[in-house]
TORRO-643554 format. One record per atom (N, C-alpha, C): x, y, z; residue number from 0; residue in one letter; atom name. Coordinates in pm, whole numbers. Each point is the difference from the previous one (the first is absolute). Layout:
% residues N
NODE        X        Y        Z   drenti   drenkol   vexse
NODE        X        Y        Z      NUM         A      CA
...
This chain:
% residues 244
NODE        X        Y        Z   drenti   drenkol   vexse
NODE    -5297      110    12912        0         M       N
NODE      101      103       81        0         M      CA
NODE      -10        2      200        0         M       C
NODE     -109      -60      -11        1         M       N
NODE       12      -45      179        1         M      CA
NODE       71     -100       43        1         M       C
NODE       19      -66      -77        2         V       N
NODE       51     -139      -22        2         V      CA
NODE      125       22       36        2         V       C
NODE       46       89      -41        3         V       N
NODE      168       79       11        3         V      CA
NODE       10       80       84        3         V       C
NODE     -115       99       67        4         M       N
NODE        1       33       91        4         M      CA
NODE       44     -120      139        4         M       C
NODE     -107      -71       26        5         N       N
NODE       17      -75      127        5         N      CA
NODE      125     -114       -6        5         N       C
NODE       54       17     -105        6         R       N
NODE      129     -110      -32        6         R      CA
NODE       81       96       53        6         R       C
NODE       54      114      -38        7         R       N
NODE       74      171       82        7         R      CA
NODE      -22      -42      158        7         R       C
NODE     -171       47       32        8         L       N
NODE       -8      -14      149        8         L      CA
NODE      117     -102      107        8         L       C
NODE      -43     -145     -104        9         R       N
NODE       23     -110       76        9         R      CA
NODE      165       18       14        9         R       C
NODE       28       41      -50       10         A       N
NODE      219       16      -70       10         A      CA
NODE       -2       84      161       10         A       C
NODE      -77      184      -37       11         L       N
NODE       77       17       95       11         L      CA
NODE      -32      -34      136       11         L       C
NODE     -127      -96       22       12         L       N
NODE       -3      -40      150       12         L      CA
NODE      143      -59       46       12         L       C
NODE       13     -131     -103       13         A       N
NODE      101      -62       34       13         A      CA
NODE      127       43      -11       13         A       C
NODE       45       81      -34       14         V       N
NODE      126      118       39       14         V      CA
NODE      -18       48      108       14         V       C
NODE      -76       71       59       15         G       N
NODE      -39       98      128       15         G      CA
NODE       14     -135      140       15         G       C
NODE      -28     -187      -52       16         G       N
NODE       25      -41      158       16         G      CA
NODE      134      -86       -9       16         G       C
NODE       64       31     -147       17         L       N
NODE       87      -23       26       17         L      CA
NODE      113      103      113       17         L       C
NODE      -51      113      -44       18         V       N
NODE      105      117       64       18         V      CA
NODE      -66      -17      143       18         V       C
NODE     -130      -27       22       19         L       N
NODE      -37       54      166       19         L      CA
NODE       85     -152       85       19         L       C
NODE       18     -119     -125       20         A       N
NODE       45     -114       88       20         A      CA
NODE      161       15       26       20         A       C
NODE       61       89      -58       21         G       N
NODE      120       27        6       21         G      CA
NODE       18       86       79       21         G       C
NODE      -96       60       55       22         C       N
NODE       38      144      114       22         C      CA
NODE      -10      -84      159       22         C       C
NODE      -72      -74      -56       23         A       N
NODE      -35      -90      144       23         A      CA
NODE       63      -81       36       23         A       C
NODE       74      -50      -69       24         S       N
NODE      130      -84       41       24         S      CA
NODE      125       32       46       24         S       C
NODE       12      160      -67       25         S       N
NODE       83      160       25       25         S      CA
NODE      -31      -21      202       25         S       C
NODE     -120       14        0       26         D       N
NODE       23       67      157       26         D      CA
NODE       36     -106       79       26         D       C
NODE      -25     -129      -69       27         D       N
NODE       -6      -91      168       27         D      CA
NODE      113      -35       28       27         D       C
NODE      118      -38     -115       28         D       N
NODE      152      -28       16       28         D      CA
NODE       68      155       61       28         D       C
NODE       85      -40      101       29         T       N
NODE       95       78       77       29         T      CA
NODE       90       63      -95       29         T       C
NODE       71      -88      -87       30         S       N
NODE      120       67      -81       30         S      CA
NODE      -35      -43     -148       30         S       C
NODE       28      -22      -63       31         S       N
NODE      -13       69     -184       31         S      CA
NODE      115      -78      -54       31         S       C
NODE       49      -50      -69       32         T       N
NODE      111        4      -85       32         T      CA
NODE      -35       20     -150       32         T       C
NODE       89       78      -46       33         I       N
NODE      -12       60     -146       33         I      CA
NODE      141      -57      -57       33         I       C
NODE      -66      -75      -90       34         D       N
NODE       63      -79     -125       34         D      CA
NODE       81       59     -101       34         D       C
NODE      129       55      -14       35         V       N
NODE       36       63     -135       35         V      CA
NODE       54      -65      -79       35         V       C
NODE      -42       13     -155       36         T       N
NODE       95     -104      -96       36         T      CA
NODE       78      114      -73       36         T       C
NODE       94      -14       -9       37         I       N
NODE       67       38      -91       37         I      CA
NODE       33      -51     -134       37         I       C
NODE      -15       89      -98       38         L       N
NODE      -30      -72     -112       38         L      CA
NODE      157       57      -91       38         L       C
NODE       20      -40      -70       39         P       N
NODE      157       -1      -73       39         P      CA
NODE        3       79      -57       39         P       C
NODE      100       77       18       40         S       N
NODE       40      153      -88       40         S      CA
NODE      -57      -16     -153       40         S       C
NODE      -62       76      -58       41         T       N
NODE        2      -66     -152       41         T      CA
NODE       69      134      -55       41         T       C
NODE       96       78       77       42         S       N
NODE       62       86      -46       42         S      CA
NODE      130     -118     -147       42         S       C
NODE       31       88      -81       43         T       N
NODE       84      -60      -77       43         T      CA
NODE      189       72       34       43         T       C
NODE       39      -37      -18       44         T       N
NODE      189       30      -24       44         T      CA
NODE       55      -51     -102       44         T       C
NODE       62      128      -56       45         T       N
NODE       21      -16     -106       45         T      CA
NODE      196       49      -27       45         T       C
NODE       46     -113      -47       46         T       N
NODE      130      -59       18       46         T      CA
NODE       62       81     -138       46         T       C
NODE       64       95        7       47         T       N
NODE      106       42     -122       47         T      CA
NODE      128     -112       13       47         T       C
NODE       13      -46     -134       48         S       N
NODE      128      -80      -14       48         S      CA
NODE       49       50      -80       48         S       C
NODE      164       78       71       49         T       N
NODE       78       90     -149       49         T      CA
NODE      119     -148     -101       49         T       C
NODE      -28        1      -50       50         S       N
NODE      121      -89      -47       50         S      CA
NODE      122       73      -67       50         S       C
NODE       88      -14       53       51         T       N
NODE      142       58      -27       51         T      CA
NODE       64      -61     -155       51         T       C
NODE       34       46     -115       52         T       N
NODE       40     -131     -116       52         T      CA
NODE      114       64      -17       52         T       C
NODE      115      -55      -36       53         T       N
NODE      163       83      -33       53         T      CA
NODE       49      -37     -128       53         T       C
NODE      -44       75      -98       54         S       N
NODE       65      -57     -130       54         S      CA
NODE      170       59        6       54         S       C
NODE       23     -116      -68       55         T       N
NODE      169        5      -23       55         T      CA
NODE        7        9     -167       55         T       C
NODE       84       98      -72       56         T       N
NODE      -15       66     -129       56         T      CA
NODE      139      -80      -26       56         T       C
NODE       -3      -94      -74       57         S       N
NODE      129      -54      -62       57         S      CA
NODE       52      103     -132       57         S       C
NODE       94       47      -19       58         T       N
NODE       46       45      -84       58         T      CA
NODE      109      -64      -38       58         T       C
NODE      -51      -12     -201       59         T       N
NODE      156      -49      -85       59         T      CA
NODE       78       76     -140       59         T       C
NODE       83      -40       13       60         T       N
NODE       93       82      -31       60         T      CA
NODE       59      -67     -172       60         T       C
NODE      -55       71      -75       61         T       N
NODE       24      -25     -120       61         T      CA
NODE      129       30      -65       61         T       C
NODE      124      -53      -63       62         T       N
NODE       35       72      -38       62         T      CA
NODE       40      -25     -139       62         T       C
NODE      -42       90     -143       63         T       N
NODE      -16        6     -108       63         T      CA
NODE      158       21      -98       63         T       C
NODE       50     -120      -41       64         P       N
NODE      110       59      -59       64         P      CA
NODE       20      109     -103       64         P       C
NODE      132       70       -4       65         T       N
NODE      -33      137      -88       65         T      CA
NODE      131       -9     -140       65         T       C
NODE      -96       -7      -89       66         T       N
NODE       14      -26     -121       66         T      CA
NODE       72      141      -96       66         T       C
NODE      112      -28      -15       67         T       N
NODE       45      150      -45       67         T      CA
NODE      -10      -38     -155       67         T       C
NODE      -52       98     -119       68         T       N
NODE       -3       32     -117       68         T      CA
NODE       54       76      -49       68         T       C
NODE      119      -33     -135       69         T       N
NODE       69       85      -64       69         T      CA
NODE      -69       26     -127       69         T       C
NODE      -39      117       -1       70         T       N
NODE       26       17     -113       70         T      CA
NODE       31      113     -100       70         T       C
NODE       14      -63     -118       71         V       N
NODE      162       40      -72       71         V      CA
NODE     -108       52      -74       71         V       C
NODE       81      177      -35       72         A       N
NODE      -49       85      -83       72         A      CA
NODE       19      -47     -161       72         A       C
NODE     -130       31      -92       73         P       N
NODE       48      -26     -146       73         P      CA
NODE       98       93      -39       73         P       C
NODE      105      -45      -92       74         S       N
NODE       81      107      -63       74         S      CA
NODE      -45      114      -70       74         S       C
NODE       98       95       58       75         T       N
NODE      -71      124      -86       75         T      CA
NODE       82       67     -140       75         T       C
NODE       64     -117      -41       76         T       N
NODE       64       16      -85       76         T      CA
NODE      -80      -15     -135       76         T       C
NODE       14       96      -70       77         V       N
NODE      -82      -20     -123       77         V      CA
NODE       99       -8     -142       77         V       C
NODE      -48      -75      -42       78         A       N
NODE      171      -79     -130       78         A      CA
NODE      -79      159      -89       78         A       C
NODE      142       41      -73       79         D       N
NODE       21      105      -75       79         D      CA
NODE     -108      -19     -158       79         D       C
NODE      -83       76      -35       80         P       N
NODE      -39        2      -98       80         P      CA
NODE        5      -29     -121       80         P       C
NODE      138       97      -19       81         A       N
NODE       82      -16     -115       81         A      CA
NODE       70     -119      -52       81         A       C
NODE       41     -116      149       82         T       N
NODE       23     -143       -9       82         T      CA
NODE     -122     -107      -64       82         T       C
NODE      -60       63       33       83         T       N
NODE     -136      -55      -10       83         T      CA
NODE      -60       54     -135       83         T       C
NODE       18       53      -60       84         E       N
NODE      -49       29     -102       84         E      CA
NODE       42       48     -151       84         E       C
NODE      123       87       59       85         L       N
NODE      107      -43     -150       85         L      CA
NODE      112      -86      -30       85         L       C
NODE     -117     -135      -25       86         L       N
NODE       94     -121      -26       86         L      CA
NODE       59        9     -157       86         L       C
NODE      150      -40      -22       87         L       N
NODE       61       24     -122       87         L      CA
NODE      -39     -142      -20       87         L       C
NODE      -48        2     -151       88         S       N
NODE       15      -74     -109       88         S      CA
NODE       91       85     -122       88         S       C
NODE      -72     -181     -124       89         G       N
NODE       66       33     -115       89         G      CA
NODE     -104       49      -84       89         G       C
NODE      -86       72       73       90         D       N
NODE     -124      100      -52       90         D      CA
NODE      -27      149       32       90         D       C
NODE      110        6      111       91         G       N
NODE      -37      140       50       91         G      CA
NODE       21        3      163       91         G       C
NODE      -47      116       54       92         I       N
NODE       13      -17      165       92         I      CA
NODE     -108       10        4       92         I       C
NODE      -74      -98       78       93         G       N
NODE     -150       31       89       93         G      CA
NODE      -71        0     -111       93         G       C
NODE     -101      108       35       94         T       N
NODE      -65       -3     -137       94         T      CA
NODE       20      139     -144       94         T       C
NODE      107       -7       28       95         A       N
NODE       64      127      -82       95         A      CA
NODE       75     -139     -128       95         A       C
NODE      -76      -24     -140       96         G       N
NODE       64      -51      -89       96         G      CA
NODE      109       77      -86       96         G       C
NODE       84      -99      -67       97         F       N
NODE       71       77      -90       97         F      CA
NODE      -82       -3      -67       97         F       C
NODE       19      167     -104       98         G       N
NODE      -72       56     -174       98         G      CA
NODE     -108       78      148       98         G       C
NODE      -22        4      111       99         A       N
NODE      -87      114       74       99         A      CA
NODE       66      137       -1       99         A       C
NODE      -76      131        9      100         D       N
NODE       17      117      -41      100         D      CA
NODE      122       36      117      100         D       C
NODE       81       72      -13      101         P       N
NODE       61       52       95      101         P      CA
NODE      -14       36      109      101         P       C
NODE      -57      138      -41      102         D       N
NODE      -64       29      112      102         D      CA
NODE      -81      -38      124      102         D       C
NODE      -66      -92      -38      103         G       N
NODE      -99      -87       85      103         G      CA
NODE       94     -100       65      103         G       C
NODE       75      -49      -82      104         V       N
NODE      116     -101       85      104         V      CA
NODE       30       75      110      104         V       C
NODE       74      117      -22      105         V       N
NODE       96      109       74      105         V      CA
NODE     -115      -23      128      105         V       C
NODE     -111       62      -11      106         A       N
NODE     -123       71      145      106         A      CA
NODE      -49     -158       60      106         A       C
NODE       27      -80      -91      107         Y       N
NODE      -27     -148       89      107         Y      CA
NODE      105      -46       88      107         Y       C
NODE      153      -18      -51      108         I       N
NODE      123      -46      108      108         I      CA
NODE      -61      150       55      108         I       C
NODE        4      119       58      109         D       N
NODE        3      119       18      109         D      CA
NODE      -79      -39      137      109         D       C
NODE     -129      -50      -13      110         S       N
NODE      -97      -17       75      110         S      CA
NODE       18     -104      154      110         S       C
NODE      131      -74      -52      111         Y       N
NODE       52      -82       85      111         Y      CA
NODE      140       23       42      111         Y       C
NODE       75       77     -104      112         L       N
NODE      178       32      105      112         L      CA
NODE       -1      105      -29      112         L       C
NODE     -129      122      -48      113         G       N
NODE       43      134       61      113         G      CA
NODE       67       50     -146      113         G       C
NODE       28      152       15      114         P       N
NODE       46       51      -87      114         P      CA
NODE      131      -86     -103      114         P       C
NODE       26        2      -84      115         P       N
NODE      148      -77      -71      115         P      CA
NODE      128       90       77      115         P       C
NODE      117      -51       -5      116         S       N
NODE       91       34      103      116         S      CA
NODE      107      103     -151      116         S       C
NODE      -95      -81     -131      117         N       N
NODE      106       48     -166      117         N      CA
NODE      -71       15     -101      117         N       C
NODE      -29      114      -80      118         D       N
NODE      -32      -74      -91      118         D      CA
NODE       -1      121     -130      118         D       C
NODE       90      -49      -69      119         T       N
NODE       77       -3     -169      119         T      CA
NODE      -87      128      -21      119         T       C
NODE     -136      -19      -23      120         G       N
NODE      -79       46     -132      120         G      CA
NODE        8      -91     -117      120         G       C
NODE      -11       72     -129      121         W       N
NODE        5        8     -117      121         W      CA
NODE      113      -39      -61      121         W       C
NODE      127      -73      -85      122         I       N
NODE      109       32        7      122         I      CA
NODE       19     -114     -118      122         I       C
NODE      138       41      -76      123         D       N
NODE       36      -83     -108      123         D      CA
NODE       13     -112       28      123         D       C
NODE      -41     -122      -14      124         P       N
NODE       63     -152       63      124         P      CA
NODE      132      -23       18      124         P       C
NODE       82       75     -159      125         L       N
NODE      185      -27       31      125         L      CA
NODE       12       79      117      125         L       C
NODE      -66       85       70      126         T       N
NODE      105       29      126      126         T      CA
NODE      -35      -42       81      126         T       C
NODE      -44     -172       45      127         I       N
NODE       -3      -79       72      127         I      CA
NODE       39     -122      -46      127         I       C
NODE      -35      -69      -62      128         G       N
NODE       18     -131      -43      128         G      CA
NODE      -73       31     -165      128         G       C
NODE       44     -166      -32      129         L       N
NODE       20      -50     -178      129         L      CA
NODE     -159      -39        0      129         L       C
NODE     -136      113        9      130         C       N
NODE     -127      -16       29      130         C      CA
NODE      -80       36     -127      130         C       C
NODE      -74      -59      -97      131         S       N
NODE      -51       51      -89      131         S      CA
NODE     -144       75      -17      131         S       C
NODE       16      105     -111      132         G       N
NODE     -112      115       21      132         G      CA
NODE       53      117       34      132         G       C
NODE      -59       56      -46      133         D       N
NODE       78      200       66      133         D      CA
NODE      -42       86       90      133         D       C
NODE      -66     -110       90      134         E       N
NODE       56      127      174      134         E      CA
NODE      -30     -160      113      134         E       C
NODE       74       51       79      135         L       N
NODE      -42     -116      129      135         L      CA
NODE        0       76      101      135         L       C
NODE      -64      -40      125      136         R       N
NODE      -52       20      139      136         R      CA
NODE       66      -91      121      136         R       C
NODE      119       29       74      137         Q       N
NODE       -2      -15      103      137         Q      CA
NODE      -51        2      141      137         Q       C
NODE      -62      -77       77      138         V       N
NODE      -59       18      110      138         V      CA
NODE        6      -42      119      138         V       C
NODE      104       80      145      139         S       N
NODE       37     -136       62      139         S      CA
NODE      -88       34      175      139         S       C
NODE       17      -99       10      140         W       N
NODE      -74       24      196      140         W      CA
NODE       80     -135       62      140         W       C
NODE      148       73       13      141         G       N
NODE      139      -68       98      141         G      CA
NODE       16      -38     -126      141         G       C
NODE       45     -141       29      142         V       N
NODE       40      -72      -80      142         V      CA
NODE      -92     -140      -91      142         V       C
NODE     -125      107      -15      143         L       N
NODE      -97      -58     -117      143         L      CA
NODE        6      106     -108      143         L       C
NODE      -32      -16      -78      144         T       N
NODE       58       51     -129      144         T      CA
NODE     -115      -82     -152      144         T       C
NODE      -67      139      -30      145         L       N
NODE      -90      -64     -118      145         L      CA
NODE       45       50      -65      145         L       C
NODE      -10      -29     -176      146         L       N
NODE       20       43     -108      146         L      CA
NODE     -133       18     -100      146         L       C
NODE        0      129      -65      147         F       N
NODE     -102        6      -77      147         F      CA
NODE       77       72     -179      147         F       C
NODE     -136      -38     -102      148         G       N
NODE       94       -4     -105      148         G      CA
NODE     -101       69      -86      148         G       C
NODE       85       15     -152      149         D       N
NODE     -135      -31      -57      149         D      CA
NODE       10      -85      -96      149         D       C
NODE      115     -134       -4      150         V       N
NODE        0      -61      -72      150         V      CA
NODE       63      -68       61      150         V       C
NODE      -42     -173       14      151         S       N
NODE       60     -116      123      151         S      CA
NODE      -89     -130     -135      151         S       C
NODE       23     -136       51      152         E       N
NODE      -56      -96        3      152         E      CA
NODE     -147       11        9      152         E       C
NODE        5       50      123      153         V       N
NODE     -207       23      -26      153         V      CA
NODE      -54      111      -86      153         V       C
NODE       36      133      -50      154         V       N
NODE      -79        5        1      154         V      CA
NODE       79      129      -94      154         V       C
NODE      -53       20      -93      155         E       N
NODE       58      148     -107      155         E      CA
NODE      -67       66      -62      155         E       C
NODE      115      149       61      156         G       N
NODE     -123      115      -60      156         G      CA
NODE      -38      116       79      156         G       C
NODE       20      -57      104      157         R       N
NODE     -119       88      127      157         R      CA
NODE      133      -40      133      157         R       C
NODE      -15       83       99      158         R       N
NODE       43        4      132      158         R      CA
NODE      -62     -143       70      158         R       C
NODE       97      -52       41      159         H       N
NODE      -47     -114      122      159         H      CA
NODE      106      -45       54      159         H       C
NODE      -78      -63      123      160         F       N
NODE       79      -56      125      160         F      CA
NODE       40     -201      -67      160         F       C
NODE      160        8      -37      161         F       N
NODE       68     -127      -52      161         F      CA
NODE       88      -61       60      161         F       C
NODE       63       41      107      162         G       N
NODE       76      -66      103      162         G      CA
NODE        5       88      188      162         G       C
NODE       63      -98       44      163         Y       N
NODE       32       20      157      163         Y      CA
NODE      124      -66       58      163         Y       C
NODE       76       76      120      164         A       N
NODE      102      -49       31      164         A      CA
NODE       29      -22      107      164         A       C
NODE      -19      -86      106      165         Y       N
NODE       33       13      135      165         Y      CA
NODE       98     -102       80      165         Y       C
NODE       43       99       89      166         G       N
NODE      124        3        4      166         G      CA
NODE      105       31      -66      166         G       C
NODE      134       19      122      167         E       N
NODE      113       16      -67      167         E      CA
NODE      121      -26       54      167         E       C
NODE      116      -82      -70      168         Q       N
NODE       88      -68       47      168         Q      CA
NODE       48       91      125      168         Q       C
NODE       30       91       11      169         D       N
NODE       58       90       79      169         D      CA
NODE      -88       61      161      169         D       C
NODE     -100      -29      -54      170         S       N
NODE     -120       55      150      170         S      CA
NODE      -49      -71       25      170         S       C
NODE       -4     -105       27      171         I       N
NODE      -46     -156       40      171         I      CA
NODE      -97       35      157      171         I       C
NODE     -156      -18       -5      172         G       N
NODE      -38       76       96      172         G      CA
NODE      -51      124       11      172         G       C
NODE        6       97     -101      173         S       N
NODE      -12      150       47      173         S      CA
NODE     -227      -29      -67      173         S       C
NODE      -37      106       20      174         A       N
NODE     -120       -1      -32      174         A      CA
NODE       11       27     -176      174         A       C
NODE     -143      -50        6      175         P       N
NODE     -153      -28       17      175         P      CA
NODE       69     -179       34      175         P       C
NODE      -17       -4      170      176         I       N
NODE       25     -169       44      176         I      CA
NODE      -80      -93        0      176         I       C
NODE        3     -171      -49      177         G       N
NODE      -90      -56        6      177         G      CA
NODE      -77        4     -118      177         G       C
NODE       16       30      -96      178         L       N
NODE     -101      -62     -129      178         L      CA
NODE       75      -91      -42      178         L       C
NODE     -130      -69      -86      179         Q       N
NODE       69     -132      -24      179         Q      CA
NODE     -125      -27     -105      179         Q       C
NODE       60     -130      -63      180         T       N
NODE      -81      -80     -147      180         T      CA
NODE      -93      -67       53      180         T       C
NODE     -117       17     -123      181         T       N
NODE     -166      -89       68      181         T      CA
NODE       85     -158       94      181         T       C
NODE      143       -9      -11      182         R       N
NODE        3     -145       29      182         R      CA
NODE       81       -1      144      182         R       C
NODE       20      119        3      183         G       N
NODE       65       31      171      183         G      CA
NODE      185       26      -30      183         G       C
NODE       18       12      -66      184         V       N
NODE      175      -17      -49      184         V      CA
NODE        9      206       -5      184         V       C
NODE       93        4      103      185         M       N
NODE       40      190       38      185         M      CA
NODE      121      -34        2      185         M       C
NODE       44      108       21      186         I       N
NODE      161       40       16      186         I      CA
NODE       40      -75      103      186         I       C
NODE       96      -91       42      187         G       N
NODE       62      -55      100      187         G      CA
NODE      -71     -163        4      187         G       C
NODE      -51       -3      -94      188         S       N
NODE      -69     -163        2      188         S      CA
NODE      123      -78     -101      188         S       C
NODE      -13     -111       24      189         R       N
NODE       97      -93       -2      189         R      CA
NODE      -15      -96     -135      189         R       C
NODE      140      -12      -13      190         V       N
NODE        9      -77     -183      190         V      CA
NODE     -144     -124       59      190         V       C
NODE       18      -71      104      191         I       N
NODE      -63     -110       -7      191         I      CA
NODE     -179       57       23      191         I       C
NODE       26       68       28      192         D       N
NODE     -190       92       18      192         D      CA
NODE      -16       39     -164      192         D       C
NODE      104       46     -102      193         V       N
NODE      -60        6      -81      193         V      CA
NODE      -32      -82      -99      193         V       C
NODE      110     -154       44      194         R       N
NODE      -90     -119      -68      194         R      CA
NODE     -125      -28       16      194         R       C
NODE      -73       11      120      195         A       N
NODE      -80      -62       53      195         A      CA
NODE     -117       49      -37      195         A       C
NODE       29      171       -1      196         A       N
NODE     -122       95      -68      196         A      CA
NODE      -35      -16     -171      196         A       C
NODE      110      -54      -70      197         Y       N
NODE       46       13     -132      197         Y      CA
NODE       85     -137      -25      197         Y       C
NODE      -86     -125       -7      198         P       N
NODE       58      -80      -37      198         P      CA
NODE      107       -7     -131      198         P       C
NODE      -29       86      -78      199         A       N
NODE        2      -41     -157      199         A      CA
NODE      105      163        8      199         A       C
NODE       68       41       83      200         A       N
NODE       61      145      -49      200         A      CA
NODE      144      -92       25      200         A       C
NODE      104       95      -69      201         T       N
NODE      145      -27       -9      201         T      CA
NODE       46       76      107      201         T       C
NODE      146      -60       51      202         I       N
NODE      119       49       83      202         I      CA
NODE       67       51     -113      202         I       C
NODE       78      110        7      203         N       N
NODE       93       32     -125      203         N      CA
NODE      124       51       92      203         N       C
NODE      160      -53      -26      204         P       N
NODE      110       47       37      204         P      CA
NODE       -1      145      -53      204         P       C
NODE       94       69       60      205         E       N
NODE       16      117      -29      205         E      CA
NODE      113      -13     -145      205         E       C
NODE        9      115      -54      206         D       N
NODE       58      -16     -125      206         D      CA
NODE       88      137      -34      206         D       C
NODE       24       44     -141      207         D       N
NODE      141      104       34      207         D      CA
NODE     -109      130       -3      207         D       C
NODE     -168        7      -24      208         F       N
NODE      -62      109       61      208         F      CA
NODE     -115        2       65      208         F       C
NODE      -43     -106       44      209         T       N
NODE      -94      -13      100      209         T      CA
NODE       31      -53      105      209         T       C
NODE      -42       22       85      210         P       N
NODE        5      -83      163      210         P      CA
NODE     -102     -115      -15      210         P       C
NODE       38     -124       92      211         P       N
NODE      -75      -90       -8      211         P      CA
NODE     -170       28      -13      211         P       C
NODE      -90      -28      -26      212         F       N
NODE     -121      -15      -67      212         F      CA
NODE     -112     -114       42      212         F       C
NODE      -78       45       18      213         F       N
NODE     -180     -135        6      213         F      CA
NODE       -9       61     -117      213         F       C
NODE     -102      -83     -135      214         F       N
NODE      -54      -10      -62      214         F      CA
NODE     -154      -90       -8      214         F       C
NODE     -107      103       36      215         V       N
NODE      -95      -73      -46      215         V      CA
NODE      -70      -12     -113      215         V       C
NODE       -8      131      -62      216         N       N
NODE      -19       12     -148      216         N      CA
NODE       38      138      -45      216         N       C
NODE      -22       42     -122      217         D       N
NODE       21      130      -78      217         D      CA
NODE      -51      126      111      217         D       C
NODE     -135        5       28      218         S       N
NODE      -17       57      125      218         S      CA
NODE       44       48      127      218         S       C
NODE       57     -154       41      219         L       N
NODE      -22       14      148      219         L      CA
NODE      186      -57       31      219         L       C
NODE       61       51       95      220         R       N
NODE      160      -68       20      220         R      CA
NODE       21      117       71      220         R       C
NODE      133      -12       70      221         G       N
NODE       38       35       85      221         G      CA
NODE      171      -12       61      221         G       C
NODE       62       74       27      222         F       N
NODE      154      -61       58      222         F      CA
NODE        9      -54      124      222         F       C
NODE      126      -53       30      223         L       N
NODE       -7     -122      120      223         L      CA
NODE      154       77       87      223         L       C
NODE       62      -65       92      224         T       N
NODE      130       14       52      224         T      CA
NODE      119     -100      -29      224         T       C
NODE     -104      -82      -73      225         G       N
NODE       90     -152      -81      225         G      CA
NODE     -117      -62      -10      225         G       C
NODE       50     -190      -49      226         V       N
NODE      -89      -72      -24      226         V      CA
NODE      -66      -67       98      226         V       C
NODE      124      -32      134      227         A       N
NODE      -63     -105       37      227         A      CA
NODE     -109       10      128      227         A       C
NODE      -81      -44       39      228         D       N
NODE     -139      -57       45      228         D      CA
NODE      -23      137       74      228         D       C
NODE      135      -26       94      229         D       N
NODE      -52      129      141      229         D      CA
NODE       24      233      -69      229         D       C
NODE       62      -48     -107      230         A       N
NODE       21      106      -96      230         A      CA
NODE     -176       86      -13      230         A       C
NODE       77      140       17      231         T       N
NODE     -181        8       22      231         T      CA
NODE        6      138      -96      231         T       C
NODE      -97       85      -73      232         V       N
NODE      -77       67      -83      232         V      CA
NODE       61      137       49      232         V       C
NODE       75       73      -58      233         T       N
NODE      -29      162      -37      233         T      CA
NODE     -112        9      -47      233         T       C
NODE      -25      -29     -117      234         A       N
NODE      -70      110      -63      234         A      CA
NODE     -145      -85      -77      234         A       C
NODE     -100       97     -100      235         I       N
NODE      -41     -128        3      235         I      CA
NODE      -99      150     -128      235         I       C
NODE       26      -81     -128      236         L       N
NODE      -39      100     -115      236         L      CA
NODE     -131     -114     -105      236         L       C
NODE      -98      137      -35      237         G       N
NODE      -86      -45      -68      237         G      CA
NODE      -44       97     -125      237         G       C
NODE      -10      -65     -115      238         G       N
NODE      -10       71     -106      238         G      CA
NODE      105       52      -75      238         G       C
NODE      -10       83      -76      239         G       N
NODE      148       31      -87      239         G      CA
NODE       72      107       78      239         G       C
NODE       80        2        6      240         D       N
NODE      140       60       50      240         D      CA
NODE       89       87      -46      240         D       C
NODE      -19      -24     -149      241         C       N
NODE      115      132      -75      241         C      CA
NODE       87      -55       -3      241         C       C
NODE       76     -141       92      242         G       N
NODE      152        7       -6      242         G      CA
NODE       72      102      168      242         G       C
NODE      -89       56      114      243         I       N
NODE       35       93       40      243         I      CA
NODE       30     -119      121      243         I       C
């Protein structure tokens, strides 16, 4: 500890000497010069640079071709159910076959064509034609006539459906319109159409009793305007006709 104190004392004496020496020098000089050193400024200048950006907007116009779509509305024409269901054949009309019960057949045709335009009721066959049996009934829907009796080549001893005639020579185009055979022959079909539908059919000229007619078999035949290829069908007959 004494050593430290001695060192501090010596240091103080040395500093004191320097001060005294400075003071002595100042008293001897008539003028003194004070040198002042200006240190560089340590202030910091901040420069703000403003950058201006010019944006150019480029507009591109795209032209899309216009497409026009034409929609064709579906046809609202519906085929008459009678023309597709009441097909004429050598076995009957539609699902009403020869030999069927008269009331059931009348109701069946009525469901497509409505009430009949004429109904003779049950009468003596000889009042209408040369039909067999004791009673006969004719029921008509315009130019479509159905025959019922109690005796025919189909059945004997009970009332039944045994024949039909569609079309009349003097009433071409009368209702019901559009009925046709199972092979597409209808009123107005040409002889050439009949031959195409029924290759085995015969085309017969008129005679003293009948007009020209086509003959497919005993249960299917019809009348014509002539025998040339462009002659047309005027009536279609199925089953028995009693010579009517």
